[in-house]
N, C-alpha and C positions, 0 to 999 in steps of 0.2 A: 463541360469545363467547370472546374472548381472556382468558387469566388475567392478573392484574395485572402479574406479572413479564414475561410475553410482550408485553403492551401497552407497558410501560416500555421494554423492549428495542427494540420496533418504533419507538417515538417517538425514542429516543436515536439509533438508527442512521439514521432518517430525517433528523434534525437534522444528524448527522455528514455524511451524503451531501450535503445542501444546502450546508453550510459548505465541504465539499470541492469541489463544483462551482464555487462562488463563488471559492474560493482559486485553483483551477486557471485560472479566467478571468483573474485578475490576475497570476498567476505561471505563465505557460505553460511547458510542458516539464517541470514538476515534478509528481510523482504524490503527492497528499495522501491517496489511498485505501490505499496500501500499508501505512501504519502501522495503519490500521483493520483490514486483513486479518490482520496479526500479532496485534493486540489481540483480535480475534474468535477466532483460533486458540487464544489463551491462555485466554479467558474463556467461550467458548460451545461449543455442540455443533458437530460437523462439518457438519451439514446447514445450519445457519444461516450458517456461513462460506461454504459453497458458494453459497447464494442471494445473499449479499452480493457474492461474487466475480463471479458471472454478471451481476448488475446493474451493477457497476462496470466490468466488461469492456465491456459495451455502451456505457456512458457514455464510457469512455476511447477506444474505437474511434470513436464518433460525434463526440467533441470534437477528435480529432486529424486530421492530414492524411496520415498514413502508410497504406499498404495494410493490409487486415485481417490480423490475426495478431500485431500488436505486443502488445496487451493480453493475449491468450491466452498468449503466450510469457512476458511480463512477470510475470503472476501465477502461472503454472505454475512458473517458475523461482524466484520468491519462495517458493512453497510448498516446493520442493525445498531451497532454502537454509535455510529454517526447520527442516525436519525433520532435515536433516544437522547443523545447528548445535546442535540440542537435545541431540544425543549428546555434544557437547563442552562446552557452556556451560549455565549455569542459564538457563532459558528466559525469565526476566524480568529478566535483568541488563542494565544499561546498556551494558556492554562488548559483549554479544551484539547489542544494537540498533545500536550504532555499526558493528560489523562487517557486519551486514545492510545498513545504509545504504551502506557502502563497496562491498559487492557489488552493490547496486542502482545505484549511481552508475556503476560499470564496465559493468554490464549495459545501462544506458541508452545508453551510447556505442556498445557493440557492436551492440545491436538497431537503433538508429537508423542506424548506418552500413550494416548489412546490408540493412535494408528499403529505404533510399533507393537503394542500388545496384540492388536487384532491380526497383525501380520506375523506374529511370533518372531519378531526381530529383537536382537539384543543391542540396545543403544545405551551408552553411558549417560545417565540423567544429569550428571554434573555438566557435561558439555551442552546439553539442551538448556539447562538453567542459565549458563553463561550466554548462550545465544538469545534467550529471552531477555536477559538484562541488557544486552547490547541493543536489542530491538527497542526497548524502552528508551534508551539514550539516543539512538540514531533516528527514530521516527520523527520527532519534532524538528531535529536539525535538517533532515532532508526536506521536510515540508517547508520550513523557512527558506531554505535555499531555492527550492523549486518555485515557491511563491515569489521570491525576489527576482528570479530569472524569467518568470512567465511574462510573455509579451503584453505590454500595456494595451495594445490595440485589441486584444482579445478579452480584456477584463470586462466583467459585468457587475462588479461589486467594488466596495471600498477597500482600502489598505487593511492589513491585519492589525489587530489591537495589540 
């Protein structure tokens, strides 16, 4: 039987996943799960974040039309950006989240260009650049919203700066 905190975390992340899938259906090209990965890294143990990342990689790979590897590279580099950025910034600061969003926006353009070239696909780079710019803007907003909605009983840290 799950403990009440584990059950609440399971229900919250299930709801977040459902809303993320729905949002990605209506705003294609934007990753709504990246903010959840960062929030999970801030609030949860590493094994729970790993399970969420594996699930969301499978969802991201299944919902997209790029060759396999985009989601693995995307979340792998997000993790690297987060670990490196923690050394320089307070891990819950809005400035850090904005810089992560900027990094993810640039990463989206680079990964999309690279993988479409590897697959010999013709994709208009203008739309990829717009998606990258939207990722820059949406990432910190989704993080703030998810952080605000995250259950207080599950918190292991202080409020965002």
